[in-house]
TORRO-655481 format. One record per atom (N, C-alpha, C): x, y, z; chain; residue number from 1; atom name. Coordinates in Angstrom, 1 decimal, padded with zeros to 4 digits. Atoms other than C-alpha are relative to their C-alpha. Layout:
BEGIN
X|Y|Z|A|NUM|CA $
...
This chain:
BEGIN
000.2|-000.9|-001.7|A|1|N $
006.3|026.7|-035.5|A|1|CA $
-000.7|001.0|-000.9|A|1|C $
000.5|-001.5|-000.9|A|2|N $
005.9|030.1|-037.0|A|2|CA $
-001.7|000.3|-000.7|A|2|C $
001.6|000.1|001.0|A|3|N $
002.4|029.2|-039.3|A|3|CA $
-000.8|-000.3|001.7|A|3|C $
000.6|000.3|-000.8|A|4|N $
001.5|028.3|-035.8|A|4|CA $
-000.1|001.2|001.1|A|4|C $
-000.6|-001.6|-001.3|A|5|N $
002.2|032.0|-034.4|A|5|CA $
000.9|000.0|000.0|A|5|C $
-001.4|000.2|-001.1|A|6|N $
005.3|030.8|-033.1|A|6|CA $
001.2|001.1|-000.4|A|6|C $
-001.3|-000.3|000.8|A|7|N $
008.7|032.8|-033.4|A|7|CA $
000.9|-000.6|000.4|A|7|C $
-001.2|000.7|-000.2|A|8|N $
011.9|031.9|-033.6|A|8|CA $
000.8|001.5|001.0|A|8|C $
-001.0|-000.9|-001.5|A|9|N $
013.8|033.8|-030.3|A|9|CA $
001.3|000.8|-000.9|A|9|C $
-001.4|-001.0|000.6|A|10|N $
017.1|034.9|-032.5|A|10|CA $
-000.5|001.0|-000.5|A|10|C $
000.2|-001.4|000.1|A|11|N $
014.7|037.5|-034.0|A|11|CA $
-000.3|000.4|000.8|A|11|C $
-000.2|-000.8|-001.5|A|12|N $
013.6|038.7|-031.1|A|12|CA $
001.3|000.5|000.9|A|12|C $
-001.3|-000.6|-001.1|A|13|N $
017.2|038.8|-029.3|A|13|CA $
001.2|-001.5|-000.4|A|13|C $
-000.6|001.0|000.6|A|14|N $
019.9|037.2|-031.3|A|14|CA $
001.2|-000.2|000.8|A|14|C $
-000.8|000.0|-000.8|A|15|N $
022.1|037.7|-028.7|A|15|CA $
000.3|-001.4|000.4|A|15|C $
000.2|001.0|-000.8|A|16|N $
020.8|034.6|-026.9|A|16|CA $
000.2|-001.7|-001.5|A|16|C $
-000.4|000.6|000.6|A|17|N $
022.5|031.1|-028.0|A|17|CA $
-001.1|-001.0|-000.5|A|17|C $
001.3|001.4|000.4|A|18|N $
020.5|028.3|-029.1|A|18|CA $
000.7|-001.1|-000.6|A|18|C $
-000.6|001.4|000.3|A|19|N $
021.5|024.5|-029.3|A|19|CA $
-000.6|-001.2|000.2|A|19|C $
001.2|000.7|-000.7|A|20|N $
018.4|022.8|-029.5|A|20|CA $
000.8|-002.1|-000.1|A|20|C $
-001.3|001.5|-000.6|A|21|N $
019.9|019.3|-027.9|A|21|CA $
-001.1|-001.1|-000.8|A|21|C $
000.9|000.7|000.9|A|22|N $
017.1|017.1|-029.6|A|22|CA $
-000.2|-000.5|-001.4|A|22|C $
-000.6|000.5|001.1|A|23|N $
018.0|018.1|-032.8|A|23|CA $
001.5|-000.9|-000.6|A|23|C $
-001.5|000.8|000.1|A|24|N $
021.2|016.5|-032.7|A|24|CA $
-000.3|-001.3|001.1|A|24|C $
-000.4|001.7|-001.3|A|25|N $
022.5|012.8|-030.2|A|25|CA $
000.3|000.6|000.6|A|25|C $
-000.1|-000.9|-001.1|A|26|N $
023.6|015.0|-027.3|A|26|CA $
-001.5|000.2|000.7|A|26|C $
000.6|000.2|-000.4|A|27|N $
020.7|014.1|-025.6|A|27|CA $
-000.7|-001.9|001.4|A|27|C $
000.9|001.4|-000.5|A|28|N $
019.0|011.1|-023.1|A|28|CA $
-000.2|-001.1|-000.1|A|28|C $
000.9|001.2|000.6|A|29|N $
017.8|009.3|-025.9|A|29|CA $
001.3|-000.2|-000.8|A|29|C $
-000.6|000.3|001.0|A|30|N $
020.9|009.8|-028.1|A|30|CA $
-000.4|000.0|-001.9|A|30|C $
000.5|000.1|001.2|A|31|N $
018.5|010.2|-031.2|A|31|CA $
-000.2|001.7|-000.4|A|31|C $
000.9|-001.1|-000.4|A|32|N $
017.3|013.2|-032.9|A|32|CA $
-000.7|-000.3|-000.6|A|32|C $
001.4|000.4|000.5|A|33|N $
014.0|013.7|-033.2|A|33|CA $
-000.6|001.3|-000.6|A|33|C $
000.5|-001.2|000.5|A|34|N $
013.8|017.0|-034.1|A|34|CA $
000.6|000.5|-001.7|A|34|C $
-000.2|000.4|001.1|A|35|N $
015.3|016.5|-037.8|A|35|CA $
000.5|001.5|-000.5|A|35|C $
-000.2|-000.8|000.5|A|36|N $
015.4|019.5|-039.4|A|36|CA $
000.3|001.7|000.9|A|36|C $
000.2|-001.5|-001.2|A|37|N $
014.2|022.3|-036.4|A|37|CA $
001.5|-000.2|000.1|A|37|C $
-001.1|-000.5|-000.4|A|38|N $
017.3|023.7|-035.7|A|38|CA $
-000.2|001.6|000.5|A|38|C $
000.5|-001.3|-001.2|A|39|N $
015.6|027.3|-034.2|A|39|CA $
-001.0|-000.2|000.9|A|39|C $
000.7|-000.4|-001.7|A|40|N $
014.2|028.2|-030.8|A|40|CA $
-001.3|000.3|-000.6|A|40|C $
000.8|-000.8|000.1|A|41|N $
010.7|028.8|-031.1|A|41|CA $
-000.9|000.3|001.0|A|41|C $
001.0|-000.3|-001.6|A|42|N $
008.5|030.5|-028.0|A|42|CA $
-001.5|001.0|-000.6|A|42|C $
001.4|-000.5|000.4|A|43|N $
005.3|032.1|-028.3|A|43|CA $
-000.3|001.8|000.0|A|43|C $
-000.2|-001.2|000.4|A|44|N $
005.3|035.9|-028.9|A|44|CA $
000.4|000.9|001.0|A|44|C $
-000.8|-000.5|-001.5|A|45|N $
005.4|037.1|-025.2|A|45|CA $
000.7|-000.6|000.7|A|45|C $
-001.5|000.9|-001.0|A|46|N $
007.6|034.5|-023.8|A|46|CA $
001.0|000.4|-000.5|A|46|C $
-001.4|-000.6|000.7|A|47|N $
010.0|035.5|-026.6|A|47|CA $
000.2|001.2|000.7|A|47|C $
-000.9|-001.1|-000.2|A|48|N $
010.0|038.8|-025.6|A|48|CA $
000.0|000.0|001.4|A|48|C $
-000.8|000.2|-000.6|A|49|N $
010.1|037.3|-021.8|A|49|CA $
000.7|-000.2|000.3|A|49|C $
-001.3|001.2|000.0|A|50|N $
012.9|035.2|-022.5|A|50|CA $
001.3|001.4|-000.8|A|50|C $
-001.0|-000.9|000.6|A|51|N $
014.6|038.4|-024.6|A|51|CA $
000.3|001.2|001.6|A|51|C $
000.1|-000.9|-001.2|A|52|N $
013.9|040.1|-021.2|A|52|CA $
000.7|-000.3|001.4|A|52|C $
-000.3|000.8|-000.6|A|53|N $
015.7|037.8|-019.3|A|53|CA $
001.5|-000.3|-000.1|A|53|C $
-001.9|000.2|000.4|A|54|N $
018.9|037.7|-021.6|A|54|CA $
000.2|001.7|000.1|A|54|C $
-000.4|-001.5|-000.4|A|55|N $
018.6|041.8|-020.8|A|55|CA $
000.6|-000.1|001.2|A|55|C $
-000.6|000.0|-001.8|A|56|N $
018.8|041.2|-017.2|A|56|CA $
001.5|-000.2|-000.1|A|56|C $
-001.5|001.5|-000.8|A|57|N $
022.1|038.1|-017.3|A|57|CA $
000.9|001.0|-000.4|A|57|C $
-001.4|-000.6|000.6|A|58|N $
023.8|040.7|-019.3|A|58|CA $
000.2|001.1|000.5|A|58|C $
-000.2|-000.7|-000.9|A|59|N $
023.3|043.9|-017.1|A|59|CA $
001.1|-000.3|001.0|A|59|C $
-000.8|-000.2|-001.0|A|60|N $
024.8|042.0|-014.5|A|60|CA $
000.9|-000.9|-000.2|A|60|C $
-000.7|000.9|-000.2|A|61|N $
026.9|040.2|-016.2|A|61|CA $
000.0|000.0|-001.3|A|61|C $
-000.3|-000.7|001.8|A|62|N $
028.3|041.6|-019.8|A|62|CA $
000.4|-001.2|-001.0|A|62|C $
-001.1|001.0|001.0|A|63|N $
030.4|038.5|-020.8|A|63|CA $
-001.2|-001.3|000.0|A|63|C $
001.4|001.0|-000.2|A|64|N $
026.9|036.2|-020.3|A|64|CA $
-001.0|-000.3|-000.8|A|64|C $
001.1|000.2|000.8|A|65|N $
024.6|034.5|-022.5|A|65|CA $
-000.9|-000.9|000.2|A|65|C $
000.8|000.8|-000.2|A|66|N $
021.9|032.8|-022.5|A|66|CA $
-000.4|-001.6|-000.6|A|66|C $
-000.1|000.7|000.4|A|67|N $
021.9|029.3|-023.7|A|67|CA $
-001.4|-001.0|000.2|A|67|C $
000.9|000.9|-000.2|A|68|N $
018.9|027.5|-025.5|A|68|CA $
-000.3|-001.4|-000.3|A|68|C $
000.5|002.0|000.3|A|69|N $
018.3|023.9|-025.1|A|69|CA $
-001.0|-000.8|-000.9|A|69|C $
002.0|-000.2|000.8|A|70|N $
014.4|024.0|-025.7|A|70|CA $
-000.8|000.8|000.0|A|70|C $
000.9|-000.9|-000.1|A|71|N $
011.8|025.8|-026.8|A|71|CA $
-001.8|-000.3|-000.1|A|71|C $
001.3|001.1|000.2|A|72|N $
008.4|024.7|-028.1|A|72|CA $
-000.4|-001.0|-000.8|A|72|C $
-000.5|001.9|000.0|A|73|N $
008.4|021.0|-028.8|A|73|CA $
-001.4|-000.5|-000.8|A|73|C $
001.4|000.4|000.3|A|74|N $
004.9|019.7|-030.7|A|74|CA $
000.2|-001.6|000.9|A|74|C $
000.4|001.2|-000.8|A|75|N $
003.3|016.9|-029.0|A|75|CA $
000.5|-001.6|-000.8|A|75|C $
-000.3|001.4|001.0|A|76|N $
004.0|014.2|-031.8|A|76|CA $
001.8|-000.6|000.8|A|76|C $
-001.7|000.4|-000.4|A|77|N $
008.0|014.6|-030.5|A|77|CA $
-000.4|-000.1|001.4|A|77|C $
000.0|000.9|-001.8|A|78|N $
006.6|014.2|-026.8|A|78|CA $
-000.3|-001.0|000.5|A|78|C $
000.3|001.7|000.1|A|79|N $
005.6|011.1|-027.5|A|79|CA $
000.9|-000.7|-000.5|A|79|C $
-001.4|000.6|000.1|A|80|N $
008.6|009.9|-028.7|A|80|CA $
000.8|000.3|001.5|A|80|C $
-001.1|000.2|-001.3|A|81|N $
010.2|011.2|-025.3|A|81|CA $
-000.4|-000.2|001.2|A|81|C $
000.2|001.2|-000.6|A|82|N $
008.1|009.3|-023.3|A|82|CA $
-000.3|-001.5|-000.2|A|82|C $
000.2|000.9|000.0|A|83|N $
007.7|006.8|-024.7|A|83|CA $
001.7|-001.0|000.4|A|83|C $
-001.3|000.5|000.6|A|84|N $
011.7|006.1|-025.3|A|84|CA $
000.8|000.0|001.4|A|84|C $
-001.0|-000.3|-000.9|A|85|N $
012.6|007.6|-021.6|A|85|CA $
000.3|-001.3|001.2|A|85|C $
-000.5|000.6|-000.8|A|86|N $
014.1|005.5|-019.1|A|86|CA $
-000.2|-000.4|001.3|A|86|C $
-000.2|-000.4|-001.3|A|87|N $
012.1|005.7|-015.7|A|87|CA $
-001.5|000.0|000.1|A|87|C $
001.1|000.6|-000.1|A|88|N $
009.4|004.0|-014.3|A|88|CA $
-001.5|000.8|-000.3|A|88|C $
000.9|-001.3|000.5|A|89|N $
005.7|005.0|-015.7|A|89|CA $
-000.2|000.9|001.5|A|89|C $
000.8|-001.3|-001.2|A|90|N $
004.6|006.2|-011.9|A|90|CA $
000.7|001.1|000.4|A|90|C $
-000.7|-001.0|-000.1|A|91|N $
007.6|008.2|-011.5|A|91|CA $
000.7|001.2|-001.8|A|91|C $
-000.5|-001.0|001.1|A|92|N $
008.2|009.6|-015.1|A|92|CA $
-000.7|001.6|-000.7|A|92|C $
000.6|-000.9|000.1|A|93|N $
005.6|012.1|-015.1|A|93|CA $
001.0|001.1|000.7|A|93|C $
-000.8|-001.4|-000.9|A|94|N $
008.5|013.9|-012.5|A|94|CA $
000.1|000.8|-001.7|A|94|C $
-001.1|-000.1|001.4|A|95|N $
010.4|014.5|-015.9|A|95|CA $
-000.2|000.1|-001.1|A|95|C $
000.5|000.1|001.4|A|96|N $
009.1|014.0|-018.8|A|96|CA $
-002.0|000.2|-000.6|A|96|C $
001.7|-000.2|-000.1|A|97|N $
005.0|015.5|-019.2|A|97|CA $
-000.4|-001.3|-001.0|A|97|C $
000.8|001.3|001.3|A|98|N $
002.3|012.6|-020.7|A|98|CA $
000.0|000.6|-001.0|A|98|C $
000.3|-000.9|001.3|A|99|N $
001.7|013.6|-024.1|A|99|CA $
-001.4|000.3|000.3|A|99|C $
001.5|000.2|-000.1|A|100|N $
-002.2|013.0|-023.1|A|100|CA $
-000.2|001.4|000.7|A|100|C $
000.7|-001.2|-000.6|A|101|N $
-002.1|016.1|-021.2|A|101|CA $
000.8|001.0|-000.6|A|101|C $
-000.6|-001.4|000.9|A|102|N $
000.7|018.0|-023.1|A|102|CA $
000.9|001.3|001.0|A|102|C $
-001.0|-001.2|-000.9|A|103|N $
003.8|019.8|-021.5|A|103|CA $
-000.3|001.6|-000.6|A|103|C $
000.5|-001.1|000.3|A|104|N $
003.8|023.1|-021.5|A|104|CA $
001.1|000.8|-000.9|A|104|C $
-001.2|000.0|001.6|A|105|N $
007.0|023.0|-024.1|A|105|CA $
-001.2|-000.6|-001.3|A|105|C $
000.8|000.5|001.2|A|106|N $
003.7|021.7|-026.3|A|106|CA $
-000.7|001.3|-000.3|A|106|C $
000.7|-001.2|-000.2|A|107|N $
002.0|025.0|-025.9|A|107|CA $
001.2|001.4|-000.6|A|107|C $
-001.2|-000.8|000.4|A|108|N $
005.4|026.8|-026.4|A|108|CA $
000.1|001.3|000.5|A|108|C $
-000.2|-001.1|-001.1|A|109|N $
005.2|028.7|-023.2|A|109|CA $
001.3|-000.1|001.2|A|109|C $
-001.1|000.4|-001.4|A|110|N $
008.5|026.6|-021.3|A|110|CA $
001.6|-000.2|-001.2|A|110|C $
-001.5|000.5|001.0|A|111|N $
012.1|026.4|-022.5|A|111|CA $
001.6|-000.5|001.0|A|111|C $
-000.4|000.5|-000.9|A|112|N $
014.9|024.9|-020.9|A|112|CA $
001.6|000.6|-000.9|A|112|C $
-001.6|-000.6|000.4|A|113|N $
018.4|026.6|-020.8|A|113|CA $
001.2|-000.2|000.9|A|113|C $
-001.0|-001.1|-000.8|A|114|N $
021.3|027.8|-019.4|A|114|CA $
000.8|001.0|000.1|A|114|C $
-000.7|-001.2|000.0|A|115|N $
024.1|030.1|-019.1|A|115|CA $
001.1|-000.3|-000.5|A|115|C $
-001.5|000.0|000.8|A|116|N $
027.3|030.4|-021.4|A|116|CA $
001.1|001.1|000.1|A|116|C $
-001.3|-001.1|-000.6|A|117|N $
030.7|031.9|-020.7|A|117|CA $
000.1|001.6|-001.8|A|117|C $
000.2|-000.8|001.1|A|118|N $
032.2|034.4|-023.5|A|118|CA $
000.1|-000.7|-001.2|A|118|C $
000.1|001.3|001.3|A|119|N $
032.8|031.5|-025.7|A|119|CA $
-000.9|-001.0|-000.7|A|119|C $
001.1|000.5|000.5|A|120|N $
029.6|030.3|-025.2|A|120|CA $
000.2|-002.2|000.0|A|120|C $
000.3|001.0|-000.8|A|121|N $
030.5|027.2|-023.1|A|121|CA $
-001.0|-000.2|001.0|A|121|C $
001.6|-000.3|-001.3|A|122|N $
027.5|026.6|-020.7|A|122|CA $
001.0|-000.2|001.3|A|122|C $
-000.6|-000.5|-001.0|A|123|N $
028.6|027.4|-017.1|A|123|CA $
-000.6|-001.7|000.4|A|123|C $
000.5|001.9|-000.6|A|124|N $
028.6|023.8|-014.6|A|124|CA $
-000.8|000.5|000.7|A|124|C $
001.5|-000.6|-000.5|A|125|N $
025.2|023.9|-013.0|A|125|CA $
000.4|-001.8|000.6|A|125|C $
-000.7|000.9|-000.4|A|126|N $
026.5|020.4|-011.6|A|126|CA $
-000.7|-001.2|-000.4|A|126|C $
000.3|000.9|000.7|A|127|N $
024.8|018.3|-013.9|A|127|CA $
-000.6|000.5|-001.4|A|127|C $
000.4|-000.4|001.2|A|128|N $
024.0|018.1|-017.2|A|128|CA $
-001.8|-000.1|-000.1|A|128|C $
001.0|-000.6|000.2|A|129|N $
021.1|019.0|-019.1|A|129|CA $
-000.7|-001.6|000.1|A|129|C $
000.8|002.0|000.3|A|130|N $
018.1|015.8|-018.7|A|130|CA $
000.8|-000.9|000.3|A|130|C $
-000.5|001.2|-000.3|A|131|N $
019.6|014.1|-016.3|A|131|CA $
-000.9|-000.3|001.5|A|131|C $
001.7|000.7|-000.7|A|132|N $
016.7|012.4|-014.3|A|132|CA $
000.4|-000.6|001.5|A|132|C $
-000.2|000.5|-000.6|A|133|N $
018.2|012.3|-011.3|A|133|CA $
-000.4|001.4|001.1|A|133|C $
000.7|-000.7|-001.9|A|134|N $
017.6|014.3|-007.1|A|134|CA $
001.5|001.4|-001.2|A|134|C $
-001.1|-001.2|000.1|A|135|N $
021.0|016.3|-008.2|A|135|CA $
-000.5|001.2|-000.9|A|135|C $
000.6|-001.3|000.7|A|136|N $
018.8|018.3|-011.0|A|136|CA $
-000.9|000.5|001.1|A|136|C $
000.8|-000.7|-000.4|A|137|N $
016.7|019.2|-008.8|A|137|CA $
000.4|001.4|000.9|A|137|C $
-000.2|-000.8|-000.5|A|138|N $
016.2|022.2|-007.0|A|138|CA $
-000.7|000.8|001.4|A|138|C $
001.3|-000.5|-001.4|A|139|N $
014.0|022.7|-003.7|A|139|CA $
001.2|-001.6|000.7|A|139|C $
-000.9|001.2|-001.4|A|140|N $
017.4|020.1|-001.9|A|140|CA $
000.9|000.7|-000.3|A|140|C $
-001.5|-000.6|-000.1|A|141|N $
019.9|022.6|-003.0|A|141|CA $
000.9|-000.2|001.1|A|141|C $
-000.5|-000.3|-001.9|A|142|N $
021.1|023.0|000.8|A|142|CA $
000.7|-001.3|000.0|A|142|C $
-000.4|000.9|-000.7|A|143|N $
021.1|019.5|001.4|A|143|CA $
001.2|-000.8|-001.2|A|143|C $
-000.8|-000.3|000.8|A|144|N $
023.1|019.0|-002.1|A|144|CA $
001.4|000.5|000.6|A|144|C $
-001.1|-000.7|-000.7|A|145|N $
025.3|021.3|-000.7|A|145|CA $
001.1|-000.9|000.8|A|145|C $
-000.1|000.6|-001.3|A|146|N $
025.7|020.1|002.4|A|146|CA $
001.5|-001.5|000.5|A|146|C $
000.1|001.1|000.5|A|147|N $
026.4|016.5|000.9|A|147|CA $
001.0|000.2|-000.7|A|147|C $
-001.6|000.2|000.8|A|148|N $
029.5|017.6|-001.4|A|148|CA $
-000.6|-000.2|-001.4|A|148|C $
000.5|001.1|001.3|A|149|N $
027.1|016.2|-004.4|A|149|CA $
000.0|001.6|-001.1|A|149|C $
000.8|-001.3|001.5|A|150|N $
026.2|020.2|-006.1|A|150|CA $
001.5|001.0|000.8|A|150|C $
-000.8|-001.6|-000.7|A|151|N $
029.7|023.0|-005.2|A|151|CA $
-000.7|001.3|000.2|A|151|C $
000.4|-001.1|-000.1|A|152|N $
029.3|026.5|-004.0|A|152|CA $
000.1|000.6|-001.4|A|152|C $
-000.2|-001.0|001.4|A|153|N $
030.2|027.7|-007.6|A|153|CA $
-001.2|-000.5|-000.7|A|153|C $
000.7|000.7|000.9|A|154|N $
027.9|025.1|-009.4|A|154|CA $
-001.6|000.5|001.2|A|154|C $
001.5|-001.0|-000.6|A|155|N $
024.5|026.6|-007.0|A|155|CA $
000.6|001.2|-000.4|A|155|C $
000.3|-001.2|000.1|A|156|N $
025.7|029.9|-007.8|A|156|CA $
000.2|000.6|-001.4|A|156|C $
000.1|000.5|001.1|A|157|N $
025.9|029.1|-011.3|A|157|CA $
-001.9|000.2|-000.2|A|157|C $
001.4|-000.1|000.5|A|158|N $
022.2|028.1|-011.5|A|158|CA $
-000.6|001.4|000.8|A|158|C $
000.6|-000.9|-001.0|A|159|N $
021.2|031.2|-009.1|A|159|CA $
000.0|001.5|-000.7|A|159|C $
000.0|-001.3|000.5|A|160|N $
022.1|033.7|-011.5|A|160|CA $
-001.0|-000.3|-001.2|A|160|C $
000.8|000.3|001.1|A|161|N $
020.5|031.6|-014.4|A|161|CA $
-001.5|000.2|000.7|A|161|C $
001.4|000.2|-000.2|A|162|N $
017.2|031.2|-012.0|A|162|CA $
-000.5|001.8|000.1|A|162|C $
000.9|-001.4|-000.3|A|163|N $
017.4|035.0|-011.0|A|163|CA $
-000.3|000.8|-001.2|A|163|C $
000.5|-001.1|000.8|A|164|N $
017.5|036.6|-014.6|A|164|CA $
-001.5|-000.4|-000.4|A|164|C $
002.1|000.2|000.2|A|165|N $
014.3|034.4|-015.1|A|165|CA $
-001.1|000.5|000.3|A|165|C $
001.2|000.4|-000.4|A|166|N $
012.4|034.4|-012.6|A|166|CA $
-000.4|002.1|000.2|A|166|C $
000.4|-001.5|000.2|A|167|N $
013.1|038.6|-013.0|A|167|CA $
-001.1|000.8|-000.9|A|167|C $
000.1|-000.1|001.2|A|168|N $
012.0|038.2|-016.6|A|168|CA $
-002.0|-000.6|000.0|A|168|C $
001.5|000.8|-000.9|A|169|N $
008.2|036.6|-014.5|A|169|CA $
000.1|-001.2|-001.0|A|169|C $
-000.1|002.0|000.7|A|170|N $
009.3|032.7|-016.1|A|170|CA $
000.1|-000.5|001.7|A|170|C $
-000.1|000.9|-001.9|A|171|N $
008.8|030.2|-012.8|A|171|CA $
000.4|-001.3|-000.1|A|171|C $
-001.4|001.4|000.4|A|172|N $
011.1|027.0|-012.1|A|172|CA $
-001.5|-000.7|000.5|A|172|C $
001.1|001.5|-000.8|A|173|N $
009.4|023.5|-011.3|A|173|CA $
001.3|-000.3|000.7|A|173|C $
-000.5|000.8|-001.6|A|174|N $
011.4|021.5|-008.2|A|174|CA $
001.0|-000.6|-000.8|A|174|C $
-000.8|001.0|000.3|A|175|N $
012.9|019.0|-010.6|A|175|CA $
001.1|000.2|-001.0|A|175|C $
-001.4|-000.5|001.6|A|176|N $
015.4|020.4|-013.9|A|176|CA $
-000.1|001.5|000.7|A|176|C $
-000.4|-001.3|000.2|A|177|N $
017.1|023.3|-012.8|A|177|CA $
000.3|000.7|-001.5|A|177|C $
-000.1|-000.9|001.0|A|178|N $
017.1|024.3|-016.5|A|178|CA $
-001.5|000.8|-000.7|A|178|C $
001.7|-000.6|000.9|A|179|N $
013.1|024.5|-017.5|A|179|CA $
-000.8|000.8|000.9|A|179|C $
001.0|-000.9|-000.4|A|180|N $
011.1|027.5|-016.8|A|180|CA $
-001.1|000.5|-000.8|A|180|C $
001.8|-000.4|001.1|A|181|N $
007.3|028.2|-017.8|A|181|CA $
-000.6|001.2|000.0|A|181|C $
000.6|-001.4|000.3|A|182|N $
006.0|031.4|-019.0|A|182|CA $
-001.5|-000.2|001.6|A|182|C $
001.4|000.0|-000.4|A|183|N $
002.5|030.8|-017.4|A|183|CA $
-000.2|-001.4|000.9|A|183|C $
000.3|001.2|-000.8|A|184|N $
001.1|028.4|-014.7|A|184|CA $
-000.9|-000.9|-000.8|A|184|C $
000.9|000.9|000.5|A|185|N $
-000.3|025.2|-016.2|A|185|CA $
-001.5|000.4|-000.8|A|185|C $
001.0|-001.0|000.7|A|186|N $
-003.9|026.5|-016.5|A|186|CA $
000.3|001.0|-000.8|A|186|C $
000.3|-001.6|000.3|A|187|N $
-003.5|029.9|-017.7|A|187|CA $
000.7|-000.7|-001.3|A|187|C $
-000.8|-000.3|001.8|A|188|N $
-000.9|028.5|-021.0|A|188|CA $
-001.6|-001.5|-000.5|A|188|C $
000.8|000.3|000.3|A|189|N $
-003.9|025.7|-021.3|A|189|CA $
-001.4|000.2|-000.4|A|189|C $
001.3|-000.9|000.0|A|190|N $
-006.6|028.1|-021.5|A|190|CA $
000.5|001.1|-001.0|A|190|C $
000.2|-001.4|000.7|A|191|N $
-005.2|031.0|-023.2|A|191|CA $
000.6|-001.2|-001.8|A|191|C $
-000.9|-000.1|000.7|A|192|N $
-002.7|029.1|-026.1|A|192|CA $
-000.3|-002.3|-000.2|A|192|C $
000.5|001.3|000.7|A|193|N $
-003.9|025.7|-028.8|A|193|CA $
002.0|-000.6|000.1|A|193|C $
-001.1|000.6|000.8|A|194|N $
-001.2|023.1|-028.4|A|194|CA $
000.9|-000.6|-001.7|A|194|C $
-001.1|-000.4|001.4|A|195|N $
001.6|022.5|-031.0|A|195|CA $
-000.5|-002.1|-000.5|A|195|C $
000.0|001.4|000.1|A|196|N $
000.7|018.6|-032.8|A|196|CA $
001.7|-000.1|-000.9|A|196|C $
């Protein structure tokens, strides 16, 4: 990753916690696809944006920290995710980007994360990471609250994360509360090379 110009986010902000879910078996595939990769990497300016989000979070909630689940992801890993995920092909790209086009993760410009408490435990966001159901969406949260599927506290926790990330310039996607892009797709793909 470093050879491709990416930076370890904990070298930019050591307060950010990292638990790469694809470096273990606690993920939707139940398999380790990252091997020896234990650190989260991003493009340098994206890592700086994440540090700003971390500062913003700690200014508002001093006992909370960002907890990163994924950062830059090589395209060869994207292919594994695409091949393994149990979602019909016509729906698959809503949750896992087609490796032919590349995910924003494959350019080092997207981050998956949550908020952790003072003991490093993730806050309750209503779903686990990589939950491929409407409950993980952010564009239907009022309906989810009304139906009792999402509690007010879970929604408030999502808003804590979202507020810190949006203040730092990140953008959301509708289907995953944990995913944030630094830049729009076209800008990302015009400025950065894909990580193979």
